[in-house]
C-alpha positions as CSV (number, residue, x, y, z in Angstrom):
1,M,15.8,32.2,52.8
2,N,14.0,28.9,53.4
3,T,11.1,30.0,51.2
4,M,13.3,30.8,48.2
5,S,15.3,27.6,48.6
6,C,12.1,25.6,48.5
7,A,11.0,27.6,45.4
8,G,14.3,26.8,43.6
9,A,14.0,23.2,44.5
10,G,10.4,23.2,43.1
11,M,11.6,24.8,39.8
12,R,14.3,22.1,39.5
13,F,11.7,19.5,40.3
14,F,9.5,20.6,37.4
15,K,12.4,21.0,34.9
16,L,13.8,17.5,35.3
17,P,10.5,15.8,34.2
18,A,10.3,18.2,31.3
19,V,13.8,17.4,30.2
20,F,13.1,13.7,30.5
21,L,9.9,14.0,28.5
22,S,11.6,15.8,25.7
23,L,14.2,13.1,25.5
24,V,11.6,10.4,25.3
25,L,9.6,12.2,22.6
26,I,12.7,12.9,20.5
27,S,13.8,9.3,20.8
28,G,10.4,8.2,19.4
29,C,10.4,10.6,16.5
30,G,12.9,8.6,14.3
31,G,10.7,5.5,13.8
32,V,7.5,7.5,13.2
33,A,9.3,9.8,10.7
34,L,10.9,6.9,8.9
35,K,7.6,5.1,8.6
36,D,5.8,8.2,7.3
37,S,8.6,9.0,4.9
38,F,8.8,5.4,3.5
39,S,5.0,5.3,2.9
40,S,5.0,8.7,1.2
41,L,8.0,8.0,-1.0
42,S,6.7,4.5,-2.0
43,Q,3.3,6.0,-2.9
44,T,5.0,8.8,-4.9
45,Y,7.3,6.3,-6.7
46,A,4.3,4.1,-7.7
47,E,2.3,7.0,-9.0
48,L,5.3,8.4,-11.0
49,S,6.0,5.0,-12.5
50,N,2.4,4.5,-13.6
51,E,2.2,8.0,-15.0
52,Q,5.4,7.4,-17.0
53,M,4.0,4.2,-18.5
54,L,0.7,5.8,-19.4
55,M,2.4,8.9,-20.9
56,N,4.4,6.6,-23.2
57,L,1.3,4.7,-24.2
58,A,-0.3,8.1,-25.0
59,R,2.7,9.0,-27.1
60,R,2.5,5.7,-29.0
61,A,-1.2,6.2,-29.5
62,N,-0.2,9.4,-31.4
63,S,2.7,7.7,-33.3
64,H,5.3,9.5,-31.2
65,S,8.5,8.1,-29.7
66,T,8.7,6.8,-26.1
67,Y,11.1,8.0,-23.4
68,F,11.9,6.4,-20.1
69,M,13.6,7.4,-17.0
70,Q,14.4,5.2,-14.1
71,M,14.9,6.1,-10.5
72,S,18.2,4.8,-9.4
73,S,18.3,5.8,-5.7
74,I,16.4,7.6,-3.0
75,N,18.4,9.0,0.0
76,S,16.7,10.8,2.8
77,S,18.2,12.2,6.0
78,F,16.4,13.4,9.1
79,S,17.3,16.0,11.8
80,F,15.4,16.4,15.0
81,G,15.4,19.2,17.5
82,A,13.8,20.2,20.8
83,T,13.4,23.5,22.6
84,M,12.4,23.9,26.2
85,G,11.5,26.9,28.3
86,S,10.0,27.7,31.7
87,T,8.5,30.6,33.8
88,F,8.6,30.5,37.6
89,T,6.9,33.0,39.9
90,D,6.8,33.1,43.7
91,G,5.1,35.7,45.9
92,R,3.8,36.4,49.4
93,T,1.0,38.6,50.6
94,I,0.5,39.6,54.3
95,G,-3.0,40.5,55.3
96,A,-4.1,42.9,57.9
97,V,-2.5,42.8,61.3
98,V,-5.8,41.8,62.8
99,A,-6.2,38.9,60.5
100,G,-2.6,37.9,60.8
101,V,-3.0,36.0,57.5
102,L,0.0,35.1,55.3
103,T,-0.9,34.1,51.7
104,K,1.8,32.4,49.5
105,T,1.5,31.9,45.8
106,F,3.7,29.7,43.6
107,S,3.4,28.9,39.8
108,F,5.6,27.2,37.2
109,V,4.9,27.2,33.4
110,G,6.9,25.0,31.1
111,T,7.1,25.0,27.3
112,L,8.4,22.2,25.0
113,G,8.9,22.4,21.3
114,L,9.9,19.5,18.9
115,S,11.0,19.8,15.3
116,A,11.9,17.3,12.5
117,T,13.4,18.1,9.1
118,E,13.7,15.7,6.2
119,S,16.1,16.2,3.3
120,P,15.3,13.7,0.4
121,N,17.7,13.2,-2.5
122,F,16.4,11.6,-5.7
123,S,18.5,10.3,-8.6
124,F,17.0,9.6,-12.0
125,T,18.6,8.1,-15.1
126,P,17.4,8.5,-18.7
127,L,17.3,5.0,-20.1
128,S,19.3,4.8,-23.3
129,G,22.3,3.0,-24.8
130,D,23.0,-0.5,-26.1
131,V,21.8,-2.4,-23.0
132,F,18.4,-0.7,-22.8
133,A,18.0,-0.8,-26.6
134,K,18.6,-4.5,-26.6
135,S,15.9,-5.0,-23.9
136,L,13.5,-2.7,-25.7
137,F,13.8,-4.2,-29.2
138,S,14.5,-7.9,-28.5
139,P,11.5,-10.2,-28.6
140,I,10.1,-11.0,-25.2
141,D,11.3,-14.4,-24.1
142,T,8.5,-17.1,-24.3
143,K,9.5,-18.0,-20.7
144,I,7.8,-14.8,-19.5
145,F,4.6,-15.8,-21.3
146,F,4.5,-19.2,-19.6
147,E,5.5,-17.9,-16.2
148,Q,2.7,-15.4,-16.3
149,L,0.4,-18.2,-17.5
150,K,1.5,-20.4,-14.5
151,Q,0.5,-17.6,-12.2
152,G,-3.1,-17.6,-13.5
153,V,-2.9,-14.5,-15.8
154,P,-5.7,-14.8,-18.4
155,V,-4.2,-16.4,-21.5
156,D,-6.3,-14.3,-23.9
157,Q,-4.8,-11.1,-22.4
158,L,-1.3,-12.5,-22.6
159,M,-1.9,-13.4,-26.3
160,R,-3.3,-10.1,-27.2
161,I,-0.5,-8.2,-25.5
162,L,2.6,-10.3,-26.2
163,L,2.1,-12.1,-29.5
164,V,2.6,-11.0,-33.1
165,S,1.0,-14.1,-34.4
166,V,0.1,-17.7,-33.6
167,S,1.0,-20.7,-35.8
168,L,-1.1,-23.8,-35.7
169,E,0.4,-27.0,-37.3
170,Y,-1.9,-30.0,-37.5
171,P,-1.1,-33.7,-37.7
172,T,-2.6,-33.8,-41.1
173,G,0.0,-31.4,-42.4
174,K,-2.3,-28.4,-42.5
175,K,-1.1,-25.1,-41.1
176,M,-2.7,-21.8,-40.2
177,V,-1.2,-18.5,-39.1
178,L,-3.3,-15.9,-37.3
179,S,-2.0,-12.4,-36.8
180,N,-2.6,-10.2,-33.8
181,V,-3.1,-7.1,-35.9
182,P,-6.4,-5.4,-36.6
183,D,-5.6,-5.1,-40.3
184,K,-8.2,-3.1,-42.2
185,M,-7.4,-5.0,-45.4
186,R,-8.0,-8.4,-43.7
187,P,-10.5,-7.9,-40.9
188,Q,-11.4,-11.6,-40.8
189,N,-7.8,-12.5,-39.8
190,F,-7.9,-10.4,-36.6
191,R,-11.5,-11.7,-35.9
192,N,-10.1,-15.3,-36.1
193,F,-7.2,-14.4,-33.7
194,L,-9.8,-13.1,-31.2
195,R,-11.8,-16.3,-31.6
196,L,-8.6,-18.4,-30.9
197,A,-7.7,-16.2,-27.9
198,A,-11.3,-16.7,-26.5
199,L,-11.2,-20.5,-27.1
200,T,-7.8,-20.7,-25.4
201,R,-9.2,-18.8,-22.4
202,Q,-12.1,-21.3,-22.2
203,L,-9.7,-24.1,-22.2
204,Q,-7.8,-22.4,-19.4
205,L,-10.9,-21.9,-17.3
206,N,-11.8,-25.5,-17.7
207,Q,-8.3,-26.6,-16.8
208,A,-7.8,-28.1,-20.2
209,L,-4.7,-26.1,-21.2
210,N,-1.5,-27.6,-20.0
211,I,2.1,-26.4,-20.1
212,A,4.5,-29.2,-21.2
213,V,8.3,-29.2,-21.6
214,V,9.6,-30.5,-24.9
215,N,13.4,-30.3,-25.6
216,N,13.8,-27.9,-22.7
217,E,11.1,-25.6,-24.1
218,N,7.7,-24.8,-22.7
219,I,4.8,-25.5,-25.0
220,L,1.0,-25.3,-24.7
221,E,-0.6,-28.7,-24.7
222,I,-4.3,-29.6,-25.0
223,P,-4.8,-33.1,-23.4
224,P,-6.8,-35.7,-25.4
225,E,-9.5,-35.7,-22.8
226,A,-10.3,-32.1,-23.8
227,K,-11.7,-33.3,-27.2
228,N,-15.3,-33.2,-26.0
229,L,-14.9,-29.6,-24.8
230,L,-13.3,-28.7,-28.1
231,L,-16.2,-30.2,-30.0
232,K,-18.6,-28.1,-28.0
233,L,-16.6,-24.9,-28.6
234,Y,-16.2,-25.7,-32.3
235,S,-19.9,-26.0,-32.7
236,D,-20.3,-22.3,-31.7
237,P,-19.6,-20.0,-34.7
238,K,-18.0,-17.4,-32.4
239,Y,-15.1,-19.8,-31.7
240,S,-14.6,-20.9,-35.4
241,F,-11.1,-19.4,-35.7
242,W,-10.5,-21.3,-39.0
243,Q,-13.4,-19.6,-40.8
244,D,-12.5,-18.0,-44.2
245,G,-9.1,-19.7,-44.0
246,V,-7.4,-21.4,-46.9
247,S,-6.7,-24.7,-45.2
248,G,-10.3,-25.9,-44.7
249,L,-9.7,-27.0,-41.1
250,D,-12.1,-29.0,-38.9
251,I,-12.1,-31.1,-35.8
252,N,-10.9,-34.2,-37.8
253,D,-7.5,-32.6,-38.4
254,G,-6.7,-33.3,-34.8
255,I,-5.1,-31.2,-32.1
256,P,-2.5,-28.7,-33.4
257,K,1.0,-27.9,-32.3
258,V,1.0,-24.2,-31.2
259,S,3.9,-21.9,-31.6
260,F,4.2,-18.1,-31.1
261,V,6.0,-15.1,-32.5
262,M,6.7,-12.8,-29.6
263,R,6.7,-9.0,-29.7
264,P,9.6,-6.9,-28.4
265,F,8.6,-4.5,-25.6
266,S,8.8,-1.5,-28.0
267,A,6.2,-3.2,-30.3
268,I,4.1,-4.0,-27.3
269,L,3.9,-0.4,-26.3
270,G,2.9,0.5,-29.9
271,A,0.3,-2.2,-30.2
272,V,-1.3,-1.6,-26.8
273,G,-1.0,2.2,-27.0
274,G,-2.7,2.3,-30.3
275,A,-5.1,-0.6,-29.6
276,Q,-8.2,1.6,-29.0
277,G,-7.9,3.5,-32.2
278,R,-7.0,0.5,-34.3
279,F,-9.9,-1.5,-32.8
280,E,-12.3,1.2,-33.9
281,Q,-10.7,1.2,-37.4
282,W,-11.2,-2.6,-37.5
283,L,-14.9,-2.2,-36.8
284,Q,-15.2,0.4,-39.5
285,A,-13.4,-1.9,-42.0
286,G,-16.1,-4.6,-41.5
287,G,-15.2,-6.3,-38.2
288,K,-18.3,-7.3,-36.2
289,L,-18.4,-7.6,-32.4
290,T,-21.2,-10.2,-32.7
291,D,-18.7,-12.5,-34.6
292,V,-16.5,-12.9,-31.5
293,P,-17.2,-14.0,-27.9
294,D,-18.5,-11.2,-25.7
295,F,-15.4,-11.0,-23.5
296,E,-13.2,-10.2,-26.5
297,R,-15.4,-7.4,-27.8
298,K,-13.1,-4.6,-26.6
299,P,-9.6,-3.3,-27.2
300,I,-6.8,-4.8,-25.1
301,L,-6.6,-1.4,-23.4
302,T,-9.0,1.5,-23.4
303,M,-7.5,4.9,-22.3
304,I,-9.9,7.5,-23.7
305,W,-13.3,7.6,-22.1
306,G,-16.6,9.4,-22.7
307,E,-17.6,12.3,-20.6
308,H,-20.5,10.4,-19.0
309,D,-18.7,7.1,-18.4
310,K,-18.8,6.0,-14.8
311,L,-15.4,4.7,-14.0
312,T,-13.5,3.0,-11.2
313,P,-10.8,5.1,-9.5
314,A,-8.0,5.7,-12.0
315,V,-4.7,3.9,-11.6
316,A,-3.1,6.7,-13.5
317,E,-4.2,9.8,-15.5
318,V,-2.2,12.1,-17.8
319,D,-3.0,14.8,-20.3
320,Y,-1.2,14.6,-23.7
321,L,-1.9,16.9,-26.7
322,G,-5.1,18.1,-25.1
323,T,-6.5,14.6,-24.5
324,T,-7.0,12.9,-21.1
325,Y,-5.8,9.3,-20.8
326,K,-6.9,7.2,-17.9
327,I,-6.3,3.6,-16.7
328,A,-9.6,2.6,-15.3
329,D,-12.6,0.3,-16.0
330,L,-16.3,0.9,-16.3
331,D,-17.9,0.9,-12.8
332,N,-20.8,-1.4,-13.5
333,E,-22.3,-4.7,-12.4
334,E,-19.7,-6.6,-14.4
335,H,-16.9,-5.5,-12.0
336,S,-14.4,-5.8,-14.8
337,T,-10.7,-5.3,-14.2
338,W,-9.7,-5.8,-17.8
339,N,-7.9,-2.5,-18.4
340,R,-6.2,-2.4,-15.0
341,D,-5.0,-6.0,-15.5
342,S,-3.6,-5.2,-19.0
343,F,-1.8,-2.2,-17.6
344,R,-0.4,-4.3,-14.7
345,I,1.0,-6.8,-17.2
346,L,2.8,-3.9,-19.0
347,T,4.3,-2.6,-15.8
348,D,5.4,-6.1,-14.8
349,L,7.1,-6.5,-18.2
350,F,8.9,-3.2,-17.9
351,T,10.2,-4.3,-14.5
352,I,11.6,-7.3,-16.1
353,I,13.4,-5.5,-18.9
354,S,14.5,-2.5,-16.8
355,I,18.2,-2.1,-16.1
356,D,19.6,-2.9,-12.7
357,P,20.4,0.5,-11.1
358,K,23.9,-0.9,-10.2
359,Q,24.6,-1.1,-13.9
360,L,23.7,2.5,-14.7
361,P,26.6,4.8,-15.7
362,M,27.0,7.5,-13.0
363,Q,27.5,10.4,-15.5
364,Q,23.9,10.0,-16.7
365,L,22.3,10.5,-13.3
366,I,20.0,13.4,-12.8
367,K,19.8,14.3,-9.1
368,V,16.9,16.2,-7.5
369,F,17.4,17.7,-4.0
């Protein structure tokens, strides 16, 4: 009796720590599962958003319509479970009478199993209707241009993405308008726009491009002390944005007042999505890369690459109509981030014009369990 009582006590002794251990492990599962789930969902959301943007750029590159969906909510629930089992054996062996030896054996084997189940619930909304159409087809506010500029975004990229045209009005009364369109009929106009974008970038790099507020509006201002820098840039033919113009401009006409015509987001998608093809057409129509500064000798966004191009890891990659589109840069000694930066500007713009999920009509929600 005493032997079995001790054995039962031993079994209870081993079960209690096992129960305690299982409770400790289960209590720690929630935080770990939540962290892993958040990281995974965040990564997936980023990849899907990038792929949606790239897919729409590919559509516009082929003169097709764009379609957007927005994730309105992500709900995820977790359930945790534990199983525990044990095996207990107790035995005695009595040896020969001569030996008078009593051998006692005792063993306890415990098993513990933990489980976790996640049930995610996603809600998507097709973006359409008056509110989204207004965001899509209304010109981008110039405040966005200047806010991006204040954050150090290269001004030439902003100009090539956001602007339809630039108007320059000089103190002498002369005026020039440069279009951000690689027009095959007027290749010199786009060439001059690229020259102006490059010149503006040089002013930015030399801290000679200021943002002033006039009548509660932001304007670009070139300080008088930048005149020597302008003279140096004007002496380089690659910065002569007035060449072939009808106004006959030169440095003596003074520093112009600059104004912009902004694109709506829909036009931005069309211009950027088709930039690579139109840039090639511009070259075929007589545009020359040697006529512009070297850092403007490329489309604002390249999405189609050669088979042997060595690229950085792609931000996004999609196949559309048998063609592969990638957001990446050439992996060379220049360490360029041009394409990735252009794509990031686009995604930032879409974030600005997107609808607040709280304003989405519930009947349009598409739920995925």
